[in-house]
GUZA-642468 format. One record per atom (N, C-alpha, C, CB): y, z, x. Coordinates in steps of 0.2 Angstrom, whole numbers, plus 2048, in hexadecimal, padded with zeros to 3 digits. Glycine has a CB too. Layout:
BEGIN
YZX...
//
This chain:
BEGIN
36E05BD4B36705ED4A367064D4F361059D4C36406AD4C363070D5035D06FD55362076D4B35E071D5B359070D60352073D5E35B074D66352079D5A34C07CD58348078D5334D083D5534B073D5034706ED4C346068D4F34B06ED45347067D55345060D5833E060D5A34A05FD5E33B05AD5A33405AD5B33205DD62332052D5B33605BD6733405ED6E334065D6E33905BD73339068D6B339070D6B334073D67340072D68332070D6132C072D5D326071D6132C06ED5732506CD6531F06BD6931E070D6E31E064D6C324072D71324077D7632207ED7432B077D7A32507FD6E324086D6B31C087D69328087D64319081D66312081D6430E082D6B31007BD6131007ED7030C07FD7630C086D7930F07AD7B312089D79313090D7C30F094D7831A092D7C30F094D7130B098D6D303097D6E30C097D66301091D6F2FA090D702F8092D772F9088D702FC091D7C2FB094D832FA09BD83300091D882FF09FD802FE0A6D7F2F80A8D7C3040A9D7C2F60A5D772F00A7D732EA0A5D772EF0A3D6C2EA09FD7A2E409DD7F2E30A2D842E5096D812E80A4D882E70A9D8D2E50AFD8B2EE0A9D912E70B2D852E50B8D832DE0B8D812E90BAD7C2DB0B2D7E2D40B1D7C2D00B0D822D40ACD772D20ADD872CE0ABD8D2CE0B1D912D10A5D912D20B6D912D20BCD952CB0C0D942D80C1D932C80BFD8E2C20C2D8C2BC0BFD912C00C1D852BD0B9D932B80B6D972BA0B6D9E2B60AFD942C00B9DA02C20BADA62C50B4DAA2BC0BCDAA2C80AFDA62CB0A9DA92D20A8DA52C70A3DA82D60A4DA82DD0A2DA52DC09BDA32E20A2DAA2E1099D9F2E1092D9C2E108DDA22E7091D982E508EDA72E508ADAD2DF089DB02EB08CDB22DB08FDB12D408EDB42D008ADAF2D2096DB52D008BDA92CC088DA42CD080DA52CD08AD9D2D307EDA62D5077DA72D1074DAD2DC076DA82D0078DB22CC075DB82C5075DB62CD07ADBE2C207ADB22BB07ADB02BA074DAC2BA081DAD2BE073DA72BD06EDA22BD067DA52C206ED9D2C2066DAA2C2060DAE2BB05FDB22C805FDB32B9064DB52B3063DB92AD062DB42B206ADBD2AD066DAE2A7065DA92A705DDA72A9069DA32AC05ADA72AC053DA42AB04EDAA2B3051DA12AB050DB02AA04CDB62A304BDB72AD04FDBD2A1045DBA29A044DBC29704ADC129903DDBF29204DDBF28E052DC2293058DC328C04FDC9298059DBF29C05FDBF2A005FDC6298065DBE2A1059DC92A4059DD02AA055DD029F057DD52AF057DD42B5053DD52B8055DDB2BA054DCF2BC051DDE2C0053DE42C6058DE32C204DDE92C805CDE72CE060DE62D405BDE52CF064DEC2D4056DE82DA051DE72DA04EDE02DA04BDEC2D404CDDE2D304ADD72D504FDD22CC047DD62D3055DD32D505BDCE2DC05BDCE2D2061DD12DF05BDD42E705CDD52EA057DD12E905CDDC2E8051DD12EB04BDCE2EA04CDC62E8044DD02E404DDC42E304EDBD2E6054DBA2DB04FDBC2E7059DBD2EB05FDBB2F205EDBB2E9065DBF2F5059DBF2FC058DC02FF05FDC3300056DB92FB061DC82FD067DCB2FE066DD32F806DDCA30206ADD630306ADDD2FC06CDE030806FDE02FB06ADE72F506BDEA2F4073DEB2F5068DF12F9077DEC2F907EDED2F6081DE72FF081DEF2F907FDE12F7082DDA2F0080DD92FC07FDD52EE07ADDA2E7078DD92E207CDDD2E6071DDA2E407DDE42E0080DE82DF088DE62E3080DEF2E508BDE42E4092DE12E0092DDB2EB094DE02E008EDD72DC08EDD12D408EDD32DD088DCC2D3089DD72CC088DDA2CA08EDDE2CC082DDE2CE091DE22CC097DE52CA09DDE12D2099DEA2CE09EDDB2CD0A3DD72C70A2DD32D30A4DD22C509BDD12BF09ADCE2B909ADD22C0092DCB2BA099DD92B509ADDE2B30A1DDE2B7097DE42B80A6DDE2B70ADDDF2B30AFDD92BD0B1DDF2B40ACDD32B00AEDCD2AA0AADCC2B50ACDC72A80A6DD12A20A3DD22A109EDCC29C0A7DD22A709BDCA2A7096DC42A708FDC72AD097DC02A908EDCD2A9088DD12A7089DD82B0084DD12A5084DDC2A3084DE32A807FDE629C083DE42AA081DEC2AE07CDF02AB07BDF72B607FDF12AB075DF92A8073DFF2AB06DE022A0072DFE2AA06CE082AD066E0C2A8060E0A2AD067E132AB05AE0A2A8054E092A4053E102AC04EE0729D052E1029A051E1629C04BE1A292050E1429F046E172A1040E1A2A8040E1D2A003AE162AC045E1A2B3046E1C2B504DE1A2B8041E182B6051E202B7058E1F2BE059E1C2B705BE262C2054E1C2C9056E192C9056E112CE050E1B2C3053E0E2C3053E072BF059E052BF04DE052C105DDFF2BE062DFC2BB060DF62C3068DFB2B4062DF52B0060DEF2B0066DEB2A905DDF12B2066DE42B106CDE02AC06ADDB2B806DDDD2A706FDDA2A206EDD52A1074DD029B06DDD92A0073DCA2A0078DC529907BDC62A0075DBE298081DC6292085DC728F086DC029308CDCA288088DC0285089DB928908FDB527E08CDBA28C094DB8290099DB5297095DB229209EDBA299090DB629F08DDB429E089DAD2A2088DB9298086DAD296082DA7295087DA128F07EDA829308DDA2292092D9D299094D9B28E098D9F29E095D9F2A4097D9E2A8092D992A8098DA42A708BD9B2A9086D972A7086D902A807FD9A2A0088D8F29D088D882A108ED85296089D892A1094D882A4099D842AC098D832A40A0D892AF095D872B6093D862B708ED802BA091D8C2B2089D802B2084D7B2B2087D742AC07FD7C2AE08CD732AE08FD6C2B5092D6A2A9095D6C2B9095D6F2BF097D6E2C4091D6D2C209BD742C308CD712C8086D702C7083D692C6081D752C1083D662C0080D602C3084D5A2B807FD5E2C308BD5B2C608FD562CD08FD562C4097D582D008ED5C2D808DD5D2DA086D5A2DA08ED642D6081D5B2D707AD582D707BD512D2075D5B2D207ED4E2D107FD472D8082D442CB082D452DA088D472E008BD452E6087D462E1092D492E6083D4B2EC07FD4C2ED07AD462EB07BD532E7077D442E7072D3F2E7074D382E206DD412E507BD372E407DD312E907DD2B2E2085D312F007CD2E2F507BD292F6074D262FC07ED2C2F206FD292F2068D272EC067D222F2064D2D2EE062D1E2E8060D192E305CD1E2EB05BD142DD05DD1C2D705AD202D9052D212D105AD1C2DB04FD1D2DD048D1E2E3046D222DE044D172E704CD232ED04BD282EB04CD2F2F204FD252E6050D302E4052D372E304CD3C2DE056D372DF047D3A2DE042D3F2E503ED402D903DD3C2E903DD3B2EF03AD3C2F403ED412F3039D352F4044D402F8049D442F6048D4C2F7050D422EF048D4D2EC048D532EE041D562E5049D532ED03CD522EF035D542F6034D562ED030D4F2FA037D53302037D5430303AD5B30603AD4F300040D5C301044D622FE040D682FD04BD622F803CD672F6038D6D2FA032D6E2EF036D6B2FD030D6930202AD6A30802CD6E304027D6330B032D6C311034D7030F036D7731403BD6D309039D7830703BD7F306034D8330003FD7E30202FD80301029D84308026D862FD025D8030D026D82313023D83317027D89318023D7D31602ED8931A032D8E316032D9431B038D8B30F032D9430B033D9A30602DD9A30703AD99309028D9D304022D9D2FE023DA230801CDA02F9020DA02F3020DA42F401DDAB2EC01DDA12F0020DB02F101DDB72EF016DB72ED021DBC
//
């Protein structure tokens, strides 16, 4: 079997194409796909708040990478970062109102890309495809 026709290789190619497109589209609103990942995690968190350590864990990124993303988002006023009042070693990251608006704008682009991604499939095949992807993901990335 040729490597370019193997499932892993095809998934990698699709991921790279989606990532390039997402970064190009998100450039219009001034963020990157990595930054959007942080915003979306915070959007789903209670009160739009999470510790830096939890963000790091959920992103599967190094502390320095997560800190850099949060710093850039803070400069853009999309998140706020502060010390935990009970433990100064803990950083609390909160989505700002501008951050929530950014998530909404990005959400429209995400839905358009998702539609394009699935457009070559018959409507009845779409849920099957997504279910298969989830099954593979859950096998490879077990929940904590």
